[in-house]
N, C-alpha and C positions, 0 to 999 in steps of 0.2 A: 525385463522387470523391474520395476522399483522399489526402491527400499522403503519398509514403512517399522512404523509411521513415520507419516510425513509433517515437520514443523515448519511453521509462517517465517517469513523472515524479515516481514514488515520494520519490525521493533532493534534497534543498533540495540537497545539495554541488553534484549534476550539473547541476541546473537553475540553481543561478549561475554554474556554470562556462560553458554553452553561454550564458546570458545574455550573459555579460561579456568570452568569448573566444573565440563563433562566433554570434553572434546572428542569423544568416545562416539558421543553422538552426532555431532556435524555433519555427518553420514546422509541424514536425515531430515539436515534443512535444507529446505526448496532453495533452489539458486536464483530464484526471482529475485528483480530488485526490488525494493519497495516502492511505491506511487510516487513516494519524493525524488527517487534518482531515477524513474523511469520519467517523469514528466523533465524532466533538468533534462536526461539523454536526449530527448523527442524536441525538448521546444530549441535546445542549441542546433539540432541536426535541421531542423523545420527550416531556420533563420539564417544556415550558415550562406549559401548563396547570394543571399540577399545583402547580408554581412559584408562577403568578398566584396560585392560590384559597389556598395555604397562607401564601403571600408569604415566597417563600424565592426560594433563587437556585443553579442550577447549575452547579457550575463544575467544568472538564475538565481534569484531570492527568494528563499524559502520561508514560511512562516509558519511554523510549528510550535504546539503546546512543548516539547519535550526537549532538555536540553541535548540529552542521548544524540539527536540528531543532526549538532553538531560536528561530534565526531564523526559518525556515518557521515559527512560530507568530506571528511579529509583522509576517509580510506583509499588505499590505493587501488582497489579494483574499481572504485569510481572514479576513476581519472582514467583520459584518454590523451595518452601522447602529453601525458604530466598536467592536461589541465583539466581540473575537477568539471564533472555535469552539472554541479551546483555549488556555486561559486561561494556566495553566503547562507548562512541559515541566523533568521534572530525568531527568538522563541516571542508565543502570543504576551507574552507578560513584557516582552521589550518594546512592540511596536504598540500593545496598551500605553505604555509611560509614554512612547516618543510622542503620539498620538495626541496624547494631553498635554505635555509639555507644551505643544505647538499651537494647542488648541482647537485642534482638529472636532467639528463635531457630525457624525455621519447623520442624525437628523437634520440637516439646512443642504446636506449636498442631494444634487440633483441625479436623479440614477443615468447609468450608460451602459450600454449594451461592450458586452464580452469580444473580446477579438477571435474572430473566424478562424480554425476550427475549434478555438480552445473555450467555445462555450457549450459545447455539445460533451454531454457527461451521462454516465449509466446512474441506473439504482444502486447498484452494487460498490461502485466507489463510495456513495453515501457512506455506506455503512461499514469501510472499513474500519472506520475507528473504534468501534464499538467490538470487545469482548465477543470474541467468535465471527467476527463482522466478517473477515477475509475466509472463515471457512467456509460461511452462507455465500458468498461472493461465489466463491468457487462449486458450490453444488448449483447456482442459479447458470452458470456457464455449460457445465456437461449437462444438463441435463436437456433432453430433445424436444421437449414440449414448452416454448418459452411465452406460452398464454397467460396473462393478468391471474387469470384462478388459479393455476401452479406456480407460480412465482408469487403469489399470496399465500398457498397452503407451505411451502419453503419456508416463509416467515415464521411460520407456525409452529415446525416439527422442532422446537427448541434450542435449535444450532445456536443462537444469541444471547449473552444473561451470561452471569455470573453462578447463577444456582447448579451446584450437581455436576455429575461427567454427564458428557454430550454421548449419546450414540445417534447414527446416522446412517440408512442401508439404500442406496442407489440402485439402479438398472441402468447400466451403460453398453447398450447396444443387448450380445447378449452375456455379458459380464455383470455380476451381482456385485458392488461392492460397500462391505459392510464396516461395522465398528468392532470393538477387539471383542475373543471371543472369552469364554468365561476360564479357557485355560492360560490367558493371558498373553497369547498368542494374538499376532491380527490376520485376519482371514480374508481371502478376498473369493 
């Protein structure tokens, strides 16, 4: 049985806030790595054999909108044998400034294909950055019917966005997963 509620763990600012201000709630925080940390670990693992064969080292650089991601990359739990999964984090603003300083103009660049298999992505990953996007991605993942119609319906149940409290009810197999009950307890 899982502890309820389950809080997401994508935002290092949020995680640090819970750790320092409400440590008793940490048992409710998902143990999943953030997408940045997951990708850093995957890319280093993917290129590990080739790096060894060619005497190279893959360096993971993440470009993120938030300075808290720099702190996240330095956390001990995101290192394997002392080596971080993400080596460097640049903010979007830092990258924009660098591009402007050296005069790169995206409107004059020829498009190139992404490296395989990293050009494959899901729609759920695209919505992670929106408030409620991680929850919607989780809902999309657990529903049995993944038809475009059902996935579009999930988009309109109102999990994403800043307006009000969000409620969601799903049927998973024979189990009904529900929102917070009127008495304040989470029910299943």
